[in-house]
C-alpha positions as CSV (number, residue, x, y, z in Angstrom):
1,M,0.1,-4.5,20.0
2,N,4.3,-4.5,20.5
3,K,4.3,-4.7,16.7
4,I,1.9,-1.7,16.7
5,K,4.2,0.7,18.8
6,T,7.0,-0.8,17.0
7,L,5.3,0.1,13.4
8,A,5.0,3.7,15.2
9,A,7.9,4.1,16.0
10,V,9.8,3.7,13.0
11,L,6.8,6.3,11.0
12,T,7.5,9.5,13.9
13,L,11.4,8.8,12.8
14,L,11.1,9.0,10.2
15,L,8.5,12.7,10.2
16,L,11.2,13.7,12.4
17,T,14.4,12.8,10.0
18,V,11.8,14.9,7.3
19,T,11.7,17.6,9.2
20,S,14.9,18.0,10.7
21,F,16.1,18.7,6.9
22,A,13.1,20.4,6.2
23,Q,14.7,24.3,6.5
24,K,12.4,25.5,3.8
25,N,9.9,24.3,1.5
26,L,8.1,21.9,4.1
27,N,4.5,20.0,2.8
28,M,2.3,18.2,3.9
29,Q,-0.1,15.8,1.3
30,F,-3.9,14.5,1.9
31,V,-3.8,11.9,0.0
32,I,-6.8,9.3,-1.6
33,Q,-5.8,6.8,-4.4
34,P,-8.4,5.2,-5.8
35,G,-7.5,1.8,-7.3
36,N,-7.4,-1.5,-8.4
37,S,-5.7,-3.9,-6.8
38,F,-4.5,-7.9,-8.0
39,I,-2.6,-11.0,-6.3
40,S,0.0,-12.1,-8.1
41,G,0.7,-15.4,-8.5
42,Q,-2.0,-17.8,-9.7
43,W,-4.7,-20.4,-7.6
44,R,-5.8,-22.8,-7.9
45,N,-9.1,-25.4,-7.9
46,L,-8.3,-28.5,-6.8
47,A,-11.5,-29.6,-5.8
48,A,-12.3,-29.5,-9.9
49,Y,-11.2,-32.4,-12.0
50,N,-8.3,-30.5,-14.4
51,A,-9.6,-27.0,-13.7
52,P,-8.0,-24.2,-14.6
53,P,-6.4,-21.2,-12.0
54,F,-9.4,-18.7,-11.0
55,K,-9.6,-15.9,-13.3
56,R,-9.3,-12.4,-11.6
57,G,-11.6,-9.8,-11.1
58,I,-12.0,-6.5,-10.8
59,T,-11.6,-5.3,-7.3
60,P,-11.7,-1.7,-5.6
61,A,-8.5,-0.6,-4.0
62,L,-8.0,2.2,-1.8
63,D,-4.7,4.0,-0.2
64,A,-5.4,7.5,2.2
65,G,-3.8,8.9,4.1
66,I,-1.2,12.2,5.1
67,T,2.4,12.5,3.8
68,T,4.7,15.4,5.0
69,G,8.2,16.0,3.2
70,F,10.0,18.9,1.4
71,K,11.6,19.6,-1.3
72,F,15.8,20.6,-2.6
73,K,15.5,24.3,-4.6
74,G,18.1,24.6,-7.4
75,K,19.5,28.2,-7.8
76,A,18.7,30.2,-10.3
77,G,19.3,28.7,-13.9
78,K,20.9,26.0,-12.2
79,K,19.2,21.8,-12.0
80,V,19.4,20.0,-9.6
81,V,20.2,16.8,-11.6
82,Y,22.0,16.2,-14.6
83,D,22.8,13.9,-18.0
84,D,25.8,15.1,-19.1
85,M,26.6,11.8,-20.2
86,Y,25.8,13.5,-24.0
87,E,26.4,16.8,-22.6
88,S,22.3,17.6,-24.1
89,G,21.4,19.5,-21.8
90,F,19.1,17.4,-20.7
91,Y,18.0,17.5,-17.6
92,L,15.5,15.4,-15.0
93,A,14.5,17.7,-12.9
94,D,14.6,21.2,-11.3
95,K,13.3,20.2,-8.0
96,I,14.4,16.8,-6.0
97,G,11.3,15.9,-3.0
98,I,11.1,13.6,-0.2
99,S,8.9,12.5,1.3
100,T,7.1,10.0,4.5
101,G,3.3,9.7,6.0
102,L,1.0,7.3,6.9
103,F,-1.6,5.6,5.2
104,Y,-4.9,2.4,5.5
105,S,-5.0,0.4,2.8
106,F,-7.8,-1.8,1.5
107,C,-7.0,-4.6,-1.3
108,G,-7.2,-8.0,-2.2
109,E,-8.8,-10.0,-5.0
110,N,-12.3,-10.9,-6.2
111,Y,-11.5,-14.0,-8.3
112,K,-14.2,-15.2,-11.0
113,K,-17.1,-17.8,-10.6
114,M,-16.0,-20.5,-11.7
115,Q,-18.1,-22.9,-13.1
116,Q,-17.6,-26.9,-13.8
117,Q,-20.8,-28.9,-14.9
118,E,-23.4,-28.2,-11.8
119,I,-21.3,-26.9,-9.6
120,A,-19.7,-23.3,-8.8
121,W,-16.6,-22.1,-7.3
122,Q,-16.1,-18.8,-5.4
123,R,-13.5,-17.4,-3.6
124,N,-12.5,-13.5,-2.5
125,L,-9.7,-12.0,-0.3
126,R,-9.8,-8.4,1.5
127,L,-7.2,-7.2,3.0
128,Q,-6.4,-4.5,4.6
129,Y,-2.6,-3.0,6.3
130,L,-1.0,0.2,7.8
131,K,0.9,1.6,5.1
132,V,3.8,3.9,5.5
133,P,6.1,5.0,2.3
134,L,9.8,7.1,1.5
135,R,9.3,8.4,-1.7
136,V,11.5,10.4,-3.8
137,E,10.3,12.9,-6.1
138,F,11.2,14.8,-9.0
139,I,9.5,17.7,-10.3
140,K,10.2,19.1,-13.6
141,G,9.1,22.2,-15.0
142,K,10.0,26.2,-15.0
143,K,6.5,27.4,-13.8
144,E,5.2,26.1,-10.8
145,E,1.2,26.5,-12.3
146,N,1.8,23.3,-14.2
147,Q,4.9,20.9,-13.7
148,L,5.9,17.1,-14.3
149,I,6.3,15.3,-11.8
150,Y,7.7,11.2,-11.0
151,T,8.5,8.5,-8.3
152,L,9.5,6.2,-6.5
153,G,10.5,4.8,-3.6
154,F,9.2,1.7,-1.3
155,Y,6.4,1.2,1.1
156,A,5.9,-1.5,4.5
157,A,3.2,-2.2,5.8
158,Y,1.2,-4.2,8.5
159,L,-1.6,-6.2,8.4
160,T,-4.5,-5.1,10.4
161,W,-7.7,-6.9,9.2
162,Y,-7.9,-10.1,6.6
163,K,-11.4,-11.9,5.2
164,E,-11.7,-15.4,3.5
165,T,-14.7,-16.5,1.9
166,N,-14.4,-19.4,-0.1
167,T,-17.9,-20.9,-2.2
168,V,-19.3,-24.4,-3.6
169,T,-22.5,-24.4,-5.2
170,S,-24.3,-26.6,-6.4
171,K,-28.4,-27.2,-7.7
172,D,-29.6,-28.0,-4.0
173,E,-26.7,-27.1,-1.6
174,Q,-24.0,-24.6,-0.9
175,S,-21.1,-24.7,1.6
176,S,-19.1,-21.5,2.8
177,A,-16.2,-21.1,4.6
178,V,-15.3,-18.1,6.8
179,T,-12.0,-16.9,8.1
180,K,-11.4,-14.1,9.5
181,G,-9.6,-13.0,13.0
182,T,-8.9,-16.7,15.0
183,S,-11.3,-18.8,13.1
184,T,-13.0,-20.4,10.2
185,V,-16.8,-20.4,10.4
186,V,-17.8,-22.4,8.5
187,T,-21.3,-22.8,7.0
188,Y,-23.7,-25.1,5.1
189,T,-27.2,-25.4,3.7
190,A,-29.3,-27.9,1.7
191,T,-32.8,-27.8,0.3
192,G,-35.0,-29.5,2.6
193,I,-32.7,-29.3,5.9
194,P,-32.3,-26.8,8.6
195,P,-28.2,-25.1,8.1
196,A,-25.6,-26.2,9.7
197,S,-22.3,-24.8,11.2
198,A,-19.7,-26.1,12.4
199,Y,-15.9,-23.9,14.2
200,Y,-12.6,-24.3,13.5
201,N,-10.2,-22.7,15.9
202,L,-6.6,-20.9,14.4
203,Q,-3.8,-21.5,15.8
204,S,-1.6,-18.3,13.7
205,K,-3.3,-15.7,11.8
206,P,-2.7,-17.3,7.6
207,Y,-1.5,-14.3,7.0
208,N,1.5,-13.0,7.1
209,P,1.1,-9.5,9.3
210,F,4.4,-7.1,7.0
211,D,4.4,-6.5,3.8
212,Y,7.2,-4.7,1.8
213,G,7.2,-4.0,-1.9
214,A,8.5,-0.8,-4.3
215,L,6.9,1.7,-5.8
216,L,6.3,4.0,-9.1
217,G,4.1,6.5,-10.2
218,V,4.1,9.8,-12.2
219,G,1.9,12.9,-13.2
220,M,1.6,16.2,-13.2
221,Q,1.1,18.9,-10.0
222,K,-0.9,22.7,-10.7
223,K,0.0,25.6,-8.3
224,L,-3.2,26.6,-7.3
225,N,-2.5,29.5,-5.0
226,S,0.4,30.5,-3.0
227,D,0.4,27.8,-0.4
228,W,-1.2,24.8,-2.2
229,Q,-0.2,22.2,-5.1
230,L,-3.2,20.3,-6.9
231,Q,-1.7,16.6,-7.3
232,L,-3.1,14.0,-10.0
233,M,-0.9,10.5,-10.8
234,V,-1.4,7.8,-12.0
235,M,0.6,5.4,-9.0
236,G,1.9,1.3,-9.5
237,Q,2.9,-0.8,-6.1
238,K,4.4,-4.2,-6.3
239,G,4.9,-6.4,-3.3
240,F,7.9,-8.3,-2.5
241,A,6.8,-10.6,0.6
242,D,5.0,-13.4,0.1
243,I,1.6,-12.6,2.4
244,K,0.6,-16.0,3.1
245,N,1.6,-17.6,6.5
246,K,2.6,-21.3,4.8
247,N,3.2,-23.0,8.8
248,A,-0.3,-21.1,9.8
249,Q,-2.2,-23.8,11.3
250,Y,-5.8,-24.5,12.3
251,S,-7.3,-26.6,14.7
252,N,-9.6,-29.7,13.9
253,G,-10.8,-31.3,16.6
254,S,-7.3,-33.2,18.5
255,N,-5.4,-32.8,15.3
256,S,-3.6,-29.9,13.6
257,E,-3.3,-29.1,10.2
258,L,-2.0,-26.9,8.0
259,Y,-4.1,-24.5,6.4
260,F,-2.8,-24.2,3.6
261,P,-2.2,-27.7,2.2
262,A,1.6,-28.9,0.3
263,N,0.1,-28.2,-3.0
264,V,0.5,-26.2,-6.0
265,N,-0.5,-23.1,-4.0
266,N,1.2,-23.8,-0.9
267,T,4.3,-23.5,-3.7
268,I,2.9,-20.2,-6.0
269,S,4.3,-17.1,-4.1
270,H,1.6,-14.3,-3.5
271,T,2.3,-10.8,-3.5
272,N,-0.2,-8.1,-3.4
273,S,-0.5,-5.3,-6.5
274,F,-2.4,-2.2,-7.2
275,I,-2.7,0.4,-10.3
276,E,-4.3,3.4,-8.7
277,V,-4.7,7.1,-9.5
278,M,-3.5,9.3,-6.4
279,V,-5.4,12.3,-6.0
280,G,-3.5,14.6,-3.7
281,M,-3.7,18.3,-2.1
282,K,0.0,19.9,-1.1
283,K,0.2,22.5,1.3
284,T,3.7,24.1,1.5
285,F,4.7,26.0,4.7
286,Q,7.5,28.2,3.3
287,Y,10.4,29.5,5.9
288,T,12.0,32.7,5.4
289,P,15.2,33.2,7.3
290,K,16.1,36.7,9.5
291,P,18.6,38.4,7.9
292,K,23.0,37.5,9.6
293,E,22.7,40.8,11.0
294,E,19.8,39.8,13.2
295,R,20.8,36.5,13.0
296,K,23.7,37.8,15.3
297,R,22.7,40.3,17.2
298,W,20.5,37.3,18.6
299,R,23.4,35.0,19.7
300,I,25.2,38.0,21.5
301,F,21.4,38.5,23.3
302,R,21.3,34.7,24.4
303,L,25.2,35.0,25.3
304,K,24.3,37.9,27.1
305,L,22.3,36.3,29.3
C-alpha cells in the first residue's frame, strides 16, 4: 500500500509540474493502445529432454488511460527545433509537447504448446501494471488539420496483478500449476481417479513489483475542430528491468525452496516489450492572456485592497 501511495504522489507531482508550466495550449488526452506484448529472453523447458526454448505466441496487450500535457509554440516563421548542421533549411519540428499521465496495462506472454512424443507442455504468464509515462512529442506540419508526430520518453510501472500457468498433459493425465497472489495451486487429474490438489505458500512474490523502460512512437494527428484532435500512432515500449524476482521462495512443507531454480532460466534477463497502436482523443484548452493594461489595473486594485 505504501508503494502505491508513493507512485500516486509521484504522479501528482508530475501533473502539477506540467500544469504549472502550461500557461498556454494545455491539453488532456484519452488514450487506448491495443497491440501485442512479449517477454524478451528465452524460456527453456528443462523438463523435456534436449528441448528447444518455448516459442512465443500471440499475446494481446492493452494500455488504457489519460494524459495531460502542453505544447511550446513557435512564433510566426520560426521553428522550435532546428537542424543547422548543413544549413539545409530542414527542421525537426514546428512544436514540442511534453505529457505525462496514468495508464492501466495488460501484458504478458502466451508461449506456444511444446510437444515431445506423448507429452505436451504449456506456459502462460499474464501481468497487469499501473503505468506512468513521461513523453516528449515532436509535431511537424504547418497546417494543424494533418500533422506528423513522433515521440520518445520513458515509463515507470507498478505490478498490481499476475498469474502464471504451467500445464503438462499426457495421454491419460494432466498436471496444472497456477501461481497468483501469495500461493501456488497444483492440480492433478488422471483417468480413473479423483482430482487432487496441493497448495504452496509463497514467501515472496516471484515477479518484481516495479518495471521501467523506454518508449518510442510515430504517427499523425488530425484536427477535428478547434478543441479536439485525433491521434493515431504506432508505439513501441521496451522494458529494462528483469521482471523475475530471482530470490523468491515458496514453502514446501518445513523447507523453503527457490521459486525459480538455479538454472539457465534464472540467468537470463526477462523484460517486458510492447508493439501497440495508439488511438487518442486530445482536448486542447486555450488560454487567452488579458491585455497588459487590464492586468496593470488589476494589480493596482489588489494593492489598494
